Every structure is written in C-alpha cells, then in structure tokens.
C-alpha angles and dihedrals in degrees: 000000000000137000124232110220101175138000142185133188139194111197143137087282132065095273102136125069108346095030118209118176096154094075122055118222109223120229118193115207129031097288124081106199121200119255100237122204126222091267095225091169092063120078110245097237090052093044091053091061097044124107117226098260091050091044094052093045095050090044091054095042103046097067089055093050097053092089103019133054108203124215090230146003117231118183131181119202133151098203111007112198098348093160091061090046091058091047090055093047090050090051090056088060097040095048094036092237090305129120104353125180108232096211098093092046093049091049095046103064115097092236091056088087096060090037094057092047088050093049096047093046095040090235116158097173130108109328124182141153125209116207104182096140108232092006098047095109093043090054090050089055091048090051090053092048091053092046092050091051088055096038107026093171094061135084132213141197111232123185146169124206142164134160135210106252121185089231096054093039093053093047093048090045091054089050090055099250094128131058117272089212123061108260133191114221090232090068098033096122095048098062100086091200135113119272136037140223126276123247142175140193150132127242124184131193135191106215133187139166092240124087100208109113095001121146096204142004121228101211102177147354133193135177135193141174116223144119092210116098091204090062088051089052091050089049092052092048092051091046092051092048091050101046108025121079119231108284093011119125141187114262096194134019110205100205125203090213106152107182094264106134091205092065100041091098091068094055095042093053090052092048090050092051094051093048136215095300090069115081116225123219130178128207111180094087082066100043108020121224121303134141096263098038088123087074088062088049092054090049090050091048091052090051092049091049090051092050092038090223140071124236113253093234093069097047123107091172124012125248121257095198119087090229131021110236106149119050124181118197116203117184136166131190119213091339097287109068114066134179140182122202122182120202129179137178 
C-alpha cells in the first residue's frame, strides 16, 4: 500500500495548470498528441536538446520537485525517446559512421528520462527505469511499494511516460493495432472495428507510506499475462477477495477500453463481474492508447477522488453512490498484458 501525495500530468487533454476534465478535446485523425506547456522550469539550452518523451517527463516532474526532494526516481516507459533513437540510427547511415552528434543517442535511451530529472533536480538517490512494455508503469509502482515497505519514512517520485514516434506508429499500424479508417476520439467506442487510436503522455506521482496530506491511497495492484478472458476474470476475482473488505464494493471501474473490437471481451467480463451497482468510466478517448496509459488513468482517478465525482464525458454507466471512494482501474495492452489497480480516498 502507498499514498499518493501529489500528481501532475501532460496529456492530449488540459491536465496541467488549469485542469479541465469535464470537456473533451477533440482530436481528428488516429493520433492524439500531447498538449505541451511552455516548460518554464527547464533551461532553454537544455530544452532545445530534449526529445519529446524526456521533455514531457521533466515538464511534469519539475513542479512536484519544487518543494519536495524524493528519495528515489522510478520511471516506467516502454520505448523512451524512440524518435531520437531513429534519428541517431539514420545519422549512422548518412554520415557513414563518421562524425556523429551524440545528442540524439543520449536522449533516446529509456533511462534518459529519469537521468534528466535527476540532473535538473540535483538528485543523486535511487534512480531506475522499468521497461516492461504495457506493464512498465505497473512495475514502477510495485518497485515503489516494495521500497516503502523497507523504508517507510521515505518518499519517491513515480512516473509513466511514452511518446508517439513515427517508427513505432508505423510498425504498430502495419500490425493492425490502429484503425484503418480515420476516427475522431469523440466516437472511438462506436466504431465496432479492430484497432484503436495512438496516444502519448507523462504522469508523475509523489508517493509515501504515510497518509497525512495524501490525496489518494493505492491499496493494491496485480498484473497478469494472458489472452484468455476467463483468466482475467479469475484474476479480478482473486484481486477483489484480497483487497476488498467484506461487504465493500467498487464505486467506479475505470476501464481501459480503447475501441478495439477484439479486446472488448476482456472489459465486458470485468463489468459483468462487478455488477450494475458499479459505475463504468472509460479514459482512452482522452489519452489515446499507449503502453503506459495506465499512468494517465491513475492521475484521472486521483482527480476524481479529490472532486468526489466523475465527469459525465467519461461515463459509460452512471454511479449509484453519492460519492466515489473506491476506484478500480483495469487496463490491458495489446490483449495480452493486463493490470488491476485499486485506489481509494
């Protein structure tokens, strides 16, 4: 168990600064690009050399670090700065392995994100990056939980980030992960066809083992690899038995449903298990699909818990409880990596 004390998010929605989750920003085309701020906390010469994933991560992290120095930086990312990696590989060909500028290479490695945050905040503590594809952010959370069990008086920065790179987008598009037709995010769940829309973003969290001043409590997390919806159901049942008290129920299921008709079975079986008294909300029309989209979901859950209500534009079925106190996030990535995250007020 850990407590989330503060959080920030850069996403395709207005989630940084003047936060607005009531109104959905429309994105034509099959890419939902992040709304990036002016990055006033990053020195201009440094910002100029940053790739997008690094830029978003540092931009989301620095406001949290102005008044708190964490005892470690824990980042989850599937691809890091893939766009800069491709630029560097292209330079090898263009310059025939001659005089190459190292900037793109330095910015392209997955651990460049945590490294840049560490450099700009002068933090020499624990620093690690988890790269477990669609479970990268979940493994970062698990790392923080284990560290807080060992060092309950410490605090950590945990984050999840991924960018849309032309390389990854084209490969995933050829594999059929994105819609063949052009789709607007406002009608994502009405298409009834295979594929989804791409997204990107960075969400950061200050976590501690103490409850004083916390905005949300992360009570449990579980992960599994399977393509069988019945195993997902068994996993959800075991998760509920482990983390919910007798008679306690989930007020809101935040579903990672992404408009891909091939994966609808996973979400429907979870909705059926929780029953009609549990409201169902969806978030990928706000964020798009990317490996660490569950980080956006945790940020959204924290915001809902703070406001004690969910915005109408995310709801598939309305809540029956007067206030939302228990939120279960269920997400899957490409139909084979699944996670459950339980948050409470």
